[in-house]
ZAMARGU-4260 file (C-alpha; in steps of 0.2 Angstrom, whole numbers, plus 5000, padded with zeros to 4 digits):
<rodrens>
0) 6082/5099/5368 | 6084/5115/5360 | 6078/5111/5342 | 6064/5100/5351 | 6058/5116/5359
5) 6058/5126/5344 | 6049/5114/5332 | 6036/5111/5347 | 6034/5133/5344 | 6032/5130/5326
10) 6019/5118/5328 | 6010/5129/5340 | 6010/5145/5330 | 6005/5132/5315 | 5990/5127/5323
15) 5985/5144/5329 | 5987/5149/5313 | 5975/5136/5305 | 5962/5143/5317 | 5963/5159/5315
20) 5963/5156/5294 | 5948/5144/5296 | 5938/5157/5307 | 5939/5174/5296 | 5954/5173/5281
25) 5951/5155/5275 | 5964/5141/5272 | 5969/5136/5254 | 5971/5119/5251 | 5980/5109/5236
30) 5971/5096/5224 | 5975/5090/5207 | 5987/5105/5206 | 5974/5117/5208 | 5971/5127/5225
35) 5954/5128/5235 | 5948/5136/5249 | 5941/5126/5262 | 5926/5139/5267 | 5924/5143/5248
40) 5908/5154/5244 | 5896/5152/5230 | 5889/5168/5220 | 5878/5171/5207 | 5889/5180/5192
45) 5888/5197/5191 | 5891/5198/5173 | 5877/5207/5163 | 5866/5195/5153 | 5867/5209/5139
50) 5885/5208/5134 | 5884/5190/5130 | 5872/5193/5118 | 5879/5194/5102 | 5879/5212/5092
55) 5865/5219/5083 | 5853/5206/5093 | 5849/5218/5107 | 5842/5233/5100 | 5842/5251/5112
60) 5848/5265/5099 | 5839/5263/5084 | 5840/5281/5077 | 5856/5275/5066 | 5843/5262/5056
65) 5828/5270/5055 | 5837/5288/5049 | 5844/5275/5034 | 5827/5264/5032 | 5815/5280/5032
70) 5819/5285/5014 | 5812/5267/5009 | 5794/5270/5019 | 5780/5279/5012 | 5763/5283/5016
75) 5747/5277/5006 | 5729/5288/5007 | 5717/5278/4999 | 5698/5283/4992 | 5686/5273/4993
80) 5667/5272/4987 | 5656/5269/4997 | 5636/5265/4994 | 5628/5264/5008 | 5610/5262/4999
85) 5598/5267/4984 | 5582/5274/4989 | 5572/5273/4971 | 5569/5286/4960 | 5570/5303/4963
90) 5582/5301/4978 | 5601/5302/4978 | 5610/5288/4980 | 5617/5288/4999 | 5638/5285/4991
95) 5653/5295/4998 | 5674/5293/4997 | 5679/5287/5012 | 5698/5291/5015 | 5709/5275/5024
100) 5727/5275/5028 | 5743/5263/5027 | 5760/5261/5024 | 5771/5254/5011 | 5790/5249/5007
105) 5799/5253/4992 | 5805/5240/4985 | 5809/5245/4966 | 5817/5258/4957 | 5818/5260/4936
110) 5818/5271/4925 | 5799/5272/4922 | 5792/5266/4940 | 5793/5266/4959 | 5785/5249/4963
115) 5781/5248/4984 | 5774/5235/4992 | 5760/5237/5003 | 5745/5226/5011 | 5731/5221/4999
120) 5717/5227/5011 | 5726/5243/5011 | 5721/5247/4992 | 5708/5235/4991 | 5693/5242/4981
125) 5699/5259/4980 | 5695/5272/4970 | 5711/5282/4970 | 5728/5278/4978 | 5742/5293/4986
130) 5759/5289/4989 | 5768/5302/5001 | 5788/5302/5001 | 5801/5306/5014 | 5801/5324/5006
135) 5781/5323/5008 | 5779/5326/4992 | 5765/5316/4982 | 5761/5307/4968 | 5747/5296/4961
140) 5747/5278/4960 | 5740/5262/4951 | 5738/5244/4959 | 5753/5232/4948 | 5746/5216/4957
145) 5738/5209/4974 | 5735/5194/4983 | 5720/5192/4992 | 5725/5174/5000 | 5742/5181/5008
150) 5737/5200/5010 | 5750/5208/5001 | 5749/5222/4984 | 5762/5230/4975 | 5757/5249/4965
155) 5766/5258/4956 | 5773/5276/4957 | 5778/5283/4937 | 5794/5290/4938 | 5791/5306/4927
160) 5776/5311/4941 | 5790/5313/4954 | 5804/5328/4955 | 5821/5326/4953 | 5825/5331/4971
165) 5812/5318/4978 | 5820/5306/4968 | 5837/5308/4976 | 5830/5306/4993 | 5820/5289/4992
170) 5827/5272/4994 | 5824/5253/4990 | 5822/5244/5003 | 5835/5228/5008 | 5822/5213/5009
175) 5830/5201/5024 | 5826/5182/5029 | 5812/5179/5039 | 5817/5161/5041 | 5833/5169/5053
180) 5822/5175/5066 | 5823/5169/5081 | 5811/5172/5097 | 5818/5183/5107 | 5826/5194/5095
185) 5827/5213/5093 | 5813/5220/5080 | 5809/5237/5072 | 5793/5244/5067 | 5791/5259/5053
190) 5774/5266/5048 | 5759/5278/5046 | 5752/5274/5064 | 5732/5281/5062 | 5738/5292/5050
195) 5748/5305/5057 | 5765/5301/5047 | 5779/5290/5050 | 5783/5284/5067 | 5792/5270/5076
200) 5790/5257/5089 | 5800/5243/5095 | 5801/5227/5101 | 5806/5207/5100 | 5799/5191/5091
205) 5788/5186/5103 | 5782/5170/5093 | 5786/5162/5076 | 5775/5153/5064 | 5759/5159/5074
210) 5742/5153/5065 | 5730/5169/5061 | 5715/5168/5051 | 5706/5184/5042 | 5693/5182/5029
215) 5695/5164/5026 | 5712/5162/5025 | 5724/5157/5037 | 5743/5162/5037 | 5758/5160/5048
220) 5763/5176/5055 | 5778/5183/5066 | 5771/5189/5081 | 5779/5205/5089 | 5776/5215/5105
225) 5777/5231/5097 | 5765/5244/5093 | 5754/5239/5079 | 5741/5251/5075 | 5728/5257/5062
230) 5738/5265/5047 | 5753/5252/5052 | 5747/5240/5039 | 5759/5239/5025 | 5773/5247/5035
235) 5790/5238/5038 | 5794/5226/5050 | 5814/5227/5051 | 5829/5217/5060 | 5844/5225/5068
240) 5851/5227/5052 | 5837/5237/5044 | 5834/5223/5034 | 5815/5221/5030 | 5811/5204/5038
245) 5790/5205/5039 | 5777/5217/5031 | 5767/5224/5046 | 5747/5221/5048 | 5735/5231/5058
250) 5721/5221/5051 | 5728/5205/5061 | 5735/5216/5076 | 5718/5224/5080 | 5707/5209/5079
255) 5719/5195/5086 | 5709/5180/5076 | 5690/5183/5072 | 5687/5193/5089 | 5684/5213/5087
260) 5692/5218/5104 | 5707/5227/5104 | 5724/5217/5110 | 5740/5225/5119 | 5755/5220/5116
265) 5752/5209/5103 | 5755/5214/5083 | 5759/5204/5070 | 5769/5204/5052 | 5769/5193/5036
270) 5786/5184/5035 | 5795/5192/5021 | 5803/5174/5016 | 5784/5166/5015 | 5782/5180/5000
275) 5795/5183/4992 | 5791/5173/4975 | 5773/5181/4974 | 5780/5198/4978 | 5789/5195/4963
280) 5775/5188/4950 | 5766/5206/4958 | 5781/5217/4953 | 5778/5208/4936 | 5759/5212/4935
285) 5756/5194/4936 | 5745/5189/4949 | 5740/5174/4940 | 5750/5161/4953 | 5745/5171/4968
290) 5728/5167/4971 | 5723/5151/4964 | 5703/5150/4966 | 5691/5136/4963 | 5677/5147/4957
295) 5662/5142/4968 | 5651/5149/4983 | 5642/5141/4999 | 5642/5139/5014 | 5645/5127/5029
300) 5631/5113/5030 | 5633/5115/5051 | 5629/5132/5048 | 5610/5126/5041 | 5595/5124/5053
305) 5599/5108/5065 | 5583/5100/5059 | 5591/5096/5042 | 5602/5082/5044 | 5617/5085/5030
310) 5633/5078/5029 | 5648/5089/5036 | 5656/5098/5025 | 5654/5113/5011 | 5638/5113/5001
315) 5642/5121/4983 | 5627/5132/4979 | 5635/5141/4964 | 5649/5138/4951 | 5657/5152/4941
320) 5657/5151/4922 | 5674/5147/4916 | 5681/5145/4931 | 5693/5130/4937 | 5678/5119/4946
325) 5667/5124/4930 | 5680/5112/4919 | 5679/5098/4932 | 5665/5087/4937 | 5660/5095/4953
330) 5642/5100/4950 | 5632/5112/4962 | 5622/5101/4977 | 5639/5093/4981 | 5644/5094/4998
335) 5664/5094/4997 | 5669/5085/5012 | 5688/5084/5011 | 5701/5093/5002 | 5718/5086/4997
340) 5714/5073/5012 | 5710/5086/5023 | 5693/5087/5032 | 5683/5101/5029 | 5677/5110/5045
345) 5678/5126/5041 | 5680/5139/5025 | 5696/5141/5028 | 5701/5123/5025 | 5698/5127/5008
350) 5705/5143/5009 | 5722/5136/5015 | 5726/5124/5002 | 5722/5136/4989 | 5732/5146/4995
355) 5749/5135/4993 | 5743/5129/4974 | 5749/5137/4958 | 5746/5135/4939 | 5750/5118/4935
360) 5745/5109/4952 | 5730/5098/4955 | 5720/5093/4969 | 5709/5082/4975 | 5690/5085/4981
365) 5680/5073/4992 | 5662/5076/4988 | 5647/5067/4994 | 5630/5070/4984 | 5611/5062/4986
370) 5608/5049/4974 | 5592/5038/4979 | 5590/5046/4993 | 5606/5042/5002 | 5623/5051/5002
375) 5636/5042/4990 | 5656/5047/4989 | 5666/5052/4975 | 5682/5061/4970 | 5684/5072/4959
380) 5702/5082/4953 | 5702/5099/4949 | 5717/5107/4938 | 5724/5121/4939
</rodrens>
């Protein structure tokens, strides 16, 4: 009888404990060899997202990277002669030198010359080029080679024009791979912003393979949110390791596509992997494979008066003597409607195809021309 009373007491106490635990402390049950609380609560993880990002991707302090790379970056000053008009005999030509500012990246240091990578528009049409190094020493430079379509150039400074102290301080930049970039990767931009001297901005990769047009050439660019201003052109876009993954270009960043409006939070850089082969050619003074041109001039037919009925395409108004086009069956008056099976709706449709051509390649042109008061079509092959 006593044992029964004891059992009743134990049961009552157990029930009380269960009720108390359910109200405040919770009760755990066994399932599949795992213990779970009856009143389990689900909460968002408090683990910082940044702790899950691989080392080198998320950038906070870039001072060490910058100090290592800065000796590889130079400032470039160009002088261009601008002639705004000729007013006839007895009057002076209204000509003057205009200075421009840009940046460059040291990519080679040999016994005879220092080679520097920059944008073509930084040095285009310049009469004089001056390079300033990390120790503020300056030296004259000459153009080694250019690619207009890719907007890159290599310039040269003679080693004999530099002091030994300067040579001991400069470094050759390490070129990385832009193909390995991912959207969201941290980046660093170094350049001669607004001509005030070297400065640094940071950000992330906003987009990859962004197609941007300038001077009738379309190129795929790296879009970043770091500030790229005038003077930054030709400077280095770096990954977190300090490797050059792009060439900054204020030309694209300041204009976007064809608009002249300023754009904030949107910069562009030329992917280094896309132009490595061209850079090698330019370093050796060979521009032959960098820019294949037909040697023609003309205009788009849709730019003419609406009352004139012409096939849609590029009207050839002149052909340069000795050009690739002059060696083909292309003639003045022909209208190019397709290039390599691509419709020609804009000049950039032609230049974008040519930008990927090199010596030894061919292109197919579909043209229309007037014959017996009607337009006929034929194919023309141009050999490079």
